C-alpha positions as CSV (number, residue, x, y, z in Angstrom):
1,M,-5.7,-79.2,-90.2
2,I,-3.4,-80.5,-87.3
3,E,-0.9,-77.8,-87.8
4,I,-3.4,-75.2,-87.6
5,S,-4.9,-76.7,-84.6
6,I,-1.5,-76.8,-82.9
7,D,-0.9,-73.3,-83.9
8,V,-4.2,-72.3,-82.3
9,L,-3.5,-74.1,-79.0
10,I,0.2,-72.6,-79.0
11,R,-1.4,-69.2,-79.1
12,G,-4.0,-69.7,-76.7
13,I,-1.3,-71.1,-74.4
14,I,0.8,-68.0,-74.8
15,L,-2.3,-65.5,-74.3
16,L,-3.3,-67.4,-71.2
17,S,0.1,-67.3,-69.8
18,A,0.4,-63.8,-70.6
19,F,-3.0,-63.0,-68.9
20,L,-1.8,-65.0,-65.5
21,I,1.4,-62.8,-65.6
22,F,-0.7,-59.8,-65.9
23,V,-2.9,-60.9,-63.0
24,C,-0.1,-61.7,-60.9
25,I,1.8,-58.3,-61.6
26,Y,-1.5,-56.7,-60.8
27,L,-2.1,-58.6,-57.6
28,S,1.4,-58.1,-56.5
29,I,1.2,-54.1,-57.0
30,R,-2.2,-54.1,-55.1
31,R,-0.8,-56.2,-52.4
32,G,2.2,-53.9,-52.2
33,I,0.1,-50.9,-51.9
34,E,-2.1,-52.2,-49.2
35,V,1.1,-53.1,-47.5
36,A,2.3,-49.6,-47.7
37,H,-1.2,-48.3,-46.5
38,L,-0.9,-50.5,-43.4
39,Q,2.5,-49.4,-42.7
40,K,1.5,-45.9,-43.0
41,K,-1.2,-46.4,-40.4
42,E,1.0,-48.5,-38.1
43,M,3.9,-45.8,-38.3
44,Y,1.1,-43.2,-37.4
45,I,0.1,-45.2,-34.2
46,K,3.8,-45.9,-33.3
47,E,4.8,-42.2,-33.6
48,T,1.6,-40.7,-31.8
49,Q,0.2,-43.2,-29.4
50,T,2.6,-41.8,-26.5
51,L,1.7,-38.3,-27.4
52,W,-2.0,-38.9,-27.5
53,Y,-1.7,-40.5,-24.3
54,R,-0.1,-37.6,-22.7
55,Y,-2.3,-35.0,-24.5
56,L,-5.5,-36.9,-23.3
57,R,-4.4,-36.8,-19.8
58,D,-3.5,-33.1,-19.9
59,E,0.3,-33.5,-19.7
60,I,1.0,-31.8,-23.1
61,S,-0.8,-29.4,-25.1
62,F,-1.9,-30.2,-28.6
63,T,0.9,-30.6,-31.3
64,R,0.4,-30.7,-35.0
65,K,2.1,-34.2,-35.2
66,L,-1.2,-35.5,-33.7
67,N,-3.2,-34.3,-36.8
68,P,-3.6,-37.1,-39.1
69,K,-2.9,-36.2,-42.8
70,D,-4.7,-38.9,-44.7
71,K,-7.3,-41.5,-44.4
72,F,-4.8,-44.1,-43.5
73,E,-3.4,-41.9,-40.6
74,I,-7.1,-41.6,-39.6
75,Q,-7.5,-45.4,-39.4
76,G,-4.5,-45.3,-37.1
77,L,-6.2,-42.7,-34.8
78,E,-9.5,-44.6,-34.8
79,E,-7.8,-47.5,-33.4
80,I,-6.0,-45.2,-30.7
81,F,-9.3,-43.6,-29.7
82,L,-11.4,-46.7,-29.7
83,V,-9.0,-48.3,-27.0
84,Y,-9.6,-45.1,-24.6
85,I,-13.3,-45.2,-25.3
86,K,-13.9,-49.0,-24.8
87,H,-11.4,-49.6,-21.9
88,L,-11.5,-46.4,-19.8
89,S,-14.4,-44.6,-18.5
90,N,-13.0,-41.3,-18.2
91,E,-15.3,-38.1,-19.0
92,S,-12.4,-35.9,-19.6
93,I,-10.7,-38.0,-22.0
94,Q,-13.9,-38.8,-23.8
95,N,-14.7,-35.0,-24.2
96,K,-11.2,-34.3,-25.5
97,I,-11.7,-37.1,-28.0
98,S,-15.1,-35.6,-28.9
99,Q,-13.7,-32.1,-29.4
100,F,-10.9,-33.2,-31.4
101,S,-13.2,-35.3,-33.7
102,N,-15.7,-32.5,-34.1
103,H,-13.2,-30.1,-35.4
104,H,-10.5,-32.1,-37.1
105,L,-12.4,-35.3,-38.5
106,K,-15.8,-33.9,-39.6
107,R,-15.0,-33.4,-43.2
108,H,-13.7,-37.2,-43.4
109,Y,-16.8,-38.7,-42.1
110,Q,-19.0,-36.2,-43.6
111,K,-17.4,-37.5,-47.1
112,K,-18.1,-41.0,-46.0
113,L,-21.8,-40.4,-44.9
114,K,-22.2,-39.2,-48.7
115,S,-20.5,-42.2,-50.2
116,R,-22.1,-44.8,-52.3
117,K,-20.5,-47.6,-50.5
118,W,-22.7,-49.3,-47.6
119,S,-19.6,-50.0,-45.6
120,S,-18.4,-46.4,-45.8
121,R,-21.5,-44.9,-44.5
122,M,-21.9,-47.6,-41.7
123,N,-18.2,-46.9,-40.7
124,A,-19.0,-43.1,-40.4
125,M,-22.0,-43.6,-38.1
126,Y,-20.3,-46.0,-35.8
127,R,-17.5,-43.5,-35.4
128,I,-20.1,-40.5,-34.9
129,I,-21.5,-42.6,-32.1
130,D,-18.1,-43.6,-30.8
131,F,-16.4,-40.1,-30.8
132,Y,-19.6,-38.2,-29.9
133,M,-19.7,-36.0,-32.9
134,D,-22.8,-34.0,-32.5
135,S,-21.6,-31.9,-35.4
136,L,-22.6,-34.5,-37.9
137,V,-26.2,-34.9,-36.5
138,N,-27.7,-33.0,-39.5
139,D,-25.7,-34.9,-42.2
140,C,-27.1,-38.2,-40.5
141,K,-30.6,-36.8,-40.8
142,A,-30.0,-36.4,-44.5
143,L,-29.5,-39.7,-45.0
144,K,-33.3,-40.4,-44.7
145,A,-33.5,-39.3,-48.2
146,R,-31.7,-42.5,-49.1
147,K,-33.2,-45.8,-49.2
148,L,-31.5,-47.2,-46.1
149,S,-30.6,-50.5,-45.2
150,P,-32.0,-52.1,-41.6
151,E,-28.4,-51.8,-40.3
152,E,-28.1,-48.0,-41.3
153,Q,-31.7,-47.4,-39.9
154,F,-30.4,-48.9,-36.7
155,L,-27.4,-46.9,-36.4
156,L,-29.5,-43.8,-37.2
157,L,-31.6,-44.5,-34.3
158,K,-28.7,-45.0,-32.0
159,I,-27.5,-41.5,-33.1
160,Y,-30.9,-40.0,-32.3
161,S,-31.2,-41.6,-29.2
162,T,-27.7,-40.0,-28.3
163,F,-28.1,-36.7,-29.8
164,D,-31.7,-36.0,-30.4
165,P,-34.2,-37.8,-27.9
166,K,-37.3,-36.2,-29.8
167,E,-36.3,-37.4,-32.9
168,F,-35.6,-40.8,-31.7
169,I,-39.0,-40.9,-30.0
170,K,-40.6,-40.0,-33.5
171,E,-38.7,-42.3,-35.5
172,F,-39.2,-45.1,-33.1
173,L,-42.8,-44.7,-33.0
174,S,-43.1,-44.9,-36.8
175,L,-40.3,-47.6,-37.6
176,T,-41.0,-49.3,-40.9
177,V,-38.4,-52.1,-40.1
178,A,-39.0,-55.0,-37.8
179,F,-35.7,-55.4,-35.5
180,S,-35.2,-58.6,-33.5
181,E,-35.8,-58.5,-29.6
182,F,-32.0,-58.6,-29.3
183,E,-31.6,-55.6,-31.6
184,Y,-34.3,-53.8,-29.8
185,K,-32.7,-54.4,-26.3
186,K,-29.1,-53.4,-27.9
187,L,-30.9,-50.0,-29.0
188,L,-32.7,-49.4,-25.8
189,A,-30.0,-50.4,-23.3
190,G,-28.1,-47.1,-23.5
191,V,-31.1,-44.8,-24.0
192,S,-31.3,-41.8,-21.4
193,H,-33.6,-41.9,-18.6
194,K,-35.7,-39.3,-20.3
195,I,-36.2,-41.5,-23.4
196,L,-37.2,-44.5,-21.2
197,E,-39.8,-42.6,-19.5
198,E,-41.2,-41.4,-22.7
199,L,-41.4,-45.0,-23.9
200,L,-43.0,-46.2,-20.9
201,I,-45.7,-43.3,-21.3
202,R,-46.3,-44.7,-24.7
203,F,-45.8,-48.3,-24.1
204,D,-49.2,-49.5,-25.4
205,E,-48.4,-47.8,-28.5
206,F,-45.8,-50.5,-29.4
207,P,-46.1,-53.8,-30.9
208,L,-45.5,-57.0,-28.7
209,N,-42.0,-57.5,-29.2
210,V,-40.9,-54.1,-28.7
211,Q,-43.0,-54.0,-25.4
212,C,-41.2,-57.2,-24.4
213,S,-38.0,-55.6,-24.9
214,I,-38.7,-52.6,-23.1
215,I,-39.7,-54.7,-20.0
216,D,-36.6,-56.8,-20.5
217,I,-34.6,-53.6,-20.4
218,L,-36.3,-52.5,-17.0
219,G,-35.2,-55.5,-15.4
220,I,-31.5,-55.4,-16.6
221,K,-31.6,-51.7,-15.1
222,R,-32.8,-52.9,-11.7
223,N,-34.3,-49.7,-11.0
224,A,-37.0,-49.9,-8.2
225,E,-38.7,-46.8,-9.6
226,Y,-39.9,-48.9,-12.5
227,L,-41.7,-51.4,-10.2
228,T,-45.2,-49.7,-10.2
229,F,-45.0,-49.9,-14.0
230,L,-44.0,-53.4,-13.9
231,E,-46.8,-54.4,-11.4
232,W,-49.4,-52.8,-13.7
233,R,-48.1,-55.3,-16.6
234,L,-48.9,-58.2,-14.2
235,Q,-52.7,-57.4,-15.1
236,N,-51.9,-57.5,-18.8
237,E,-54.0,-60.1,-20.8
238,N,-51.1,-61.3,-23.0
239,K,-49.3,-63.8,-20.9
240,E,-45.9,-63.0,-22.4
241,I,-46.1,-59.6,-21.0
242,R,-46.8,-60.9,-17.6
243,I,-44.0,-63.3,-17.9
244,R,-41.5,-60.9,-18.8
245,S,-42.7,-58.5,-16.0
246,L,-42.3,-61.2,-13.3
247,K,-38.8,-61.8,-14.7
248,A,-38.0,-57.9,-14.5
249,I,-39.4,-57.6,-10.9
250,Y,-37.3,-60.6,-10.3
251,E,-34.2,-58.9,-11.3
252,V,-34.9,-55.8,-9.6
253,G,-35.2,-57.9,-6.5
254,I,-38.1,-56.2,-4.5
255,I,-41.9,-57.1,-4.0
256,L,-44.0,-54.0,-2.7
257,D,-47.1,-55.7,-2.4
258,F,-47.2,-59.6,-2.1
259,N,-51.1,-59.7,-2.6
260,K,-50.4,-58.7,-6.2
261,Y,-48.2,-61.8,-6.7
262,K,-50.2,-64.4,-4.9
263,P,-52.7,-65.5,-7.8
264,F,-49.4,-66.5,-9.9
265,I,-48.6,-69.3,-7.3
266,D,-51.8,-71.2,-8.7
267,S,-51.6,-69.9,-12.1
268,P,-52.5,-72.3,-14.9
269,I,-49.6,-71.2,-16.7
270,W,-46.4,-73.2,-15.5
271,E,-44.1,-70.5,-16.5
272,E,-45.6,-68.0,-14.4
273,R,-45.5,-70.4,-11.5
274,L,-41.8,-71.1,-12.4
275,I,-40.7,-67.5,-11.8
276,M,-42.8,-67.0,-8.8
277,A,-40.7,-69.9,-7.3
278,K,-37.7,-67.7,-7.9
279,L,-39.4,-64.4,-6.9
280,L,-40.3,-65.9,-3.6
281,G,-36.9,-65.9,-2.7
282,V,-37.0,-62.1,-2.2
283,L,-39.2,-62.7,0.8
284,P,-38.0,-63.7,4.1
285,L,-38.4,-67.6,4.5
286,S,-41.1,-67.0,7.2
287,D,-43.3,-65.2,4.5
288,S,-42.5,-67.4,1.8
289,S,-42.1,-71.0,3.1
290,L,-45.6,-72.1,2.9
291,H,-46.0,-71.1,-0.7
292,L,-42.6,-72.6,-1.8
293,E,-43.7,-75.9,-0.2
294,K,-46.9,-75.9,-2.2
295,L,-44.6,-75.3,-5.4
296,L,-42.7,-78.3,-4.4
297,T,-45.7,-80.1,-5.1
298,D,-46.2,-78.7,-8.5
299,Q,-47.1,-80.7,-11.6
300,S,-44.2,-79.4,-13.6
301,W,-40.7,-80.8,-12.7
302,W,-39.3,-77.3,-13.4
303,V,-41.3,-75.6,-11.0
304,R,-40.6,-78.1,-8.4
305,S,-36.8,-78.0,-8.8
306,Q,-36.7,-74.3,-8.6
307,A,-38.8,-74.0,-5.5
308,A,-36.5,-76.3,-3.9
309,M,-33.4,-74.3,-4.9
310,T,-35.1,-71.2,-3.7
311,I,-35.5,-73.0,-0.5
312,G,-31.9,-74.0,-0.5
313,K,-30.7,-70.4,-0.9
314,Y,-32.0,-69.4,2.5
315,K,-29.9,-69.8,5.5
316,D,-32.3,-72.1,7.2
317,G,-33.1,-73.7,3.9
318,E,-31.5,-77.0,4.4
319,K,-33.3,-77.6,7.5
320,L,-36.6,-76.9,5.6
321,L,-35.8,-79.2,2.7
322,T,-34.9,-82.0,5.4
323,Q,-38.4,-81.4,7.1
324,V,-40.1,-81.7,3.7
325,I,-38.4,-85.1,3.1
326,L,-39.4,-86.1,6.5
327,E,-42.7,-84.9,6.7
328,N,-44.2,-84.3,3.3
329,T,-46.7,-87.0,1.9
330,D,-45.9,-85.8,-1.6
331,S,-43.3,-87.8,-2.9
332,F,-42.4,-85.7,-5.8
333,A,-41.9,-82.8,-3.1
334,A,-39.6,-85.3,-1.0
335,D,-37.5,-86.4,-4.2
336,M,-36.9,-82.9,-5.3
337,A,-35.9,-81.8,-1.7
338,N,-33.7,-84.7,-1.5
339,A,-32.0,-84.2,-5.0
340,V,-31.2,-80.5,-4.1
341,L,-29.9,-81.5,-0.6
342,K,-27.5,-84.2,-2.3
343,K,-26.2,-81.7,-5.0
344,G,-25.9,-78.8,-2.4
345,V,-27.5,-76.5,-4.7
346,Y,-28.0,-73.7,-2.1
């Protein structure tokens, strides 16, 4: 009985050893293949990056050597193209990359779009955007027949925003996936003026988080032509819309009609008073000083602090803060003015 057990144990050890040896050989072969593929990609980059530089700068004509022969050389080409796209704002170079990609890389990305692998489809859509491959827009639209992940839907919208504004508006209005505000802003940051104008027209059709994202984008763009739209939003019944609009107007840095803003100085919502303490800095000190001094006595520490810092940023702000310390009977206002003067925050 003991002899049989030992025999079984020895056979088990032999089988396990054989299995481990097989796994080691398999991993070694796989690693060797990966290294070979990496070397092929690196070799393509090494041999062609100077040629690509000269070609993209119109110093030489196109040569066959630039054309990648397989997917590993295409990976090398992607790295070369991405360097130019992400670090150079040159329309001529971008056009050349687009022309080459549409002509020579179309089949490669077409195949990846049809892949069952999520990562392959995602990679293809990223490159279609990066390399401005308008020849594959219809192939991307065909993806709608699949059950797409939120990430794929996001990239599909990016593609529409670049190549098909009408389709973008249509799909954006009928979204079935809820993105975060960060994702909405990332999506909207690069849309054309035409798309943004259409979104503003249909603003009330969107849910609150989308409306807030649109308003934030207007602030980021800092374009004075959106001020009238933003000022209309100041009358919105939703406080978040009003707060975001005030912030966006502050980013634009222009007040068209101060009478529209005065009610926010006495708002029952401290966030609105806080933004007004910042926004008043857009006006000359002669127009804003009384309102800022009032906000210096606000019940909210944040509002008082911001009002003092806004005063301090004016040319004569130090003088006004000193005057507040000497003359204002409100101890909170005097303390805040004194704190800002000591810190030199102006």
